C-alpha positions in Angstrom: -171.7 -34.8 -42.1 -169.9 -35.7 -38.5 -166.6 -37.0 -40.2 -166.5 -34.2 -42.7 -166.7 -31.8 -39.9 -164.2 -33.3 -37.8 -161.9 -33.5 -40.8 -162.6 -29.6 -41.3 -161.6 -29.0 -37.9 -158.3 -31.0 -38.6 -157.5 -28.9 -41.3 -158.4 -25.4 -39.8 -155.9 -26.3 -37.0 -153.3 -27.3 -39.3 -153.8 -24.2 -41.3 -154.2 -22.0 -38.5 -151.2 -23.4 -36.9 -149.0 -22.4 -39.9 -150.6 -18.8 -40.3 -149.6 -18.2 -36.8 -146.3 -19.4 -37.3 -146.0 -16.8 -40.1 -148.0 -13.9 -38.3 -146.7 -14.1 -34.8 -143.4 -12.5 -35.2 -145.4 -9.5 -36.6 -147.9 -9.4 -34.0 -145.3 -9.5 -31.6 -143.6 -6.5 -33.2 -147.0 -4.6 -33.3 -147.4 -5.2 -29.6 -144.2 -3.5 -28.6 -144.5 -0.7 -31.0 -145.6 2.7 -30.0 -148.5 3.8 -32.7 -147.1 7.0 -33.1 -143.9 5.6 -34.5 -145.5 3.4 -37.2 -143.3 3.9 -40.6 -143.8 2.4 -43.9 -141.8 -0.9 -43.8 -143.5 -2.3 -41.0 -146.8 -1.7 -42.7 -145.7 -3.0 -46.1 -144.2 -6.2 -43.8 -147.5 -6.9 -42.2 -149.7 -6.5 -45.3 -147.2 -9.1 -47.1 -147.3 -11.8 -44.4 -150.8 -11.2 -44.1 -151.5 -12.0 -47.9 -149.1 -14.6 -47.8 -150.9 -16.4 -44.8 -154.0 -16.2 -46.8 -152.3 -17.7 -49.8 -151.0 -20.6 -47.7 -154.5 -21.4 -46.7 -155.7 -21.7 -50.2 -152.7 -23.5 -51.4 -153.1 -26.1 -48.5 -156.7 -26.9 -49.6 -156.3 -26.6 -53.4 -153.0 -28.5 -53.3 -154.3 -31.4 -51.2 -157.7 -31.7 -52.8 -156.3 -31.1 -56.5 -153.1 -33.6 -56.4 -154.0 -36.3 -53.7 -157.6 -35.9 -53.3 -157.9 -35.3 -49.6 -156.5 -33.0 -47.0 -154.8 -34.7 -44.2 -157.8 -34.3 -42.1 -160.0 -35.9 -44.7 -157.3 -38.6 -45.1 -157.2 -39.1 -41.0 -161.1 -40.0 -41.3 -161.1 -42.2 -44.5 -162.8 -39.5 -46.7 -161.5 -38.6 -50.3 -162.8 -35.8 -52.5 -163.7 -37.2 -55.9 -165.5 -36.0 -59.4 -169.1 -36.6 -60.0 -168.2 -39.9 -61.6 -166.1 -41.1 -58.3 -162.9 -40.4 -60.0 -159.9 -38.8 -58.1 -158.0 -36.9 -57.4 -160.0 -33.7 -58.9 -157.2 -31.6 -60.4 -156.0 -28.2 -59.3 -158.6 -26.4 -61.5 -161.5 -28.0 -60.2 -160.2 -27.8 -56.6 -159.6 -24.1 -57.0 -163.4 -23.8 -58.0 -164.0 -25.9 -54.7 -162.2 -23.4 -52.8 -164.2 -20.8 -54.2 -167.2 -22.4 -53.4 -165.7 -22.8 -49.6 -165.4 -19.0 -49.6 -169.2 -18.7 -50.7 -170.6 -21.5 -48.3 -168.7 -19.5 -45.4 -169.7 -16.2 -47.0 -173.7 -17.5 -46.9 -173.1 -17.3 -42.9 -172.3 -21.4 -43.0 -175.7 -22.3 -45.2 -173.3 -23.8 -47.7 -171.7 -26.0 -45.3 -175.0 -26.7 -43.5 -176.4 -28.2 -47.0 -173.9 -31.3 -46.6 -176.5 -32.4 -43.4 -179.6 -31.5 -45.7 -178.7 -32.8 -49.0 -175.4 -34.9 -48.7 -173.2 -32.2 -50.5 -172.2 -28.6 -49.6 -172.6 -25.7 -52.0 -168.8 -26.2 -52.7 -169.3 -29.4 -53.8 -172.2 -28.4 -56.2 -170.3 -25.6 -57.6 -167.2 -27.9 -58.3 -169.2 -30.7 -59.2 -167.5 -33.0 -56.8 -168.6 -35.3 -53.8 -166.9 -36.4 -50.8 -167.0 -40.1 -50.4 -165.7 -43.1 -47.5 -162.3 -44.8 -48.7 -160.5 -43.9 -51.8 -162.0 -43.1 -55.5 -162.8 -45.5 -57.8 -160.2 -46.7 -60.4 -160.4 -46.1 -63.8 
């Protein structure tokens, strides 16, 4: 569980940095703005950039899991996401399902993530039928 947690923290830091770069200018703008002078365009820009920041995070995880078999954090710690038979990468569809499982794991107050320590696979792994293994996936 330790390496998976460390890899997750690396990935969250990378995604948060990207989101901060995207949202920083709009946050600065709002800090200077008088609330009585709010017009439609800044609100629209804020909502649009907020949605883009969320999509950036989703694309990071789905893309790396689906196409490479590991996020940079997992690669750094020698971990790979594989399917039930140990093959990888898992493809974008299964990666998207795994990401939805991540959201459910987080929504359950982290219980889905704590399952990793108790049973070896998190809720997101069970939903997407994936495993996280040390080293690379088996070659077919």
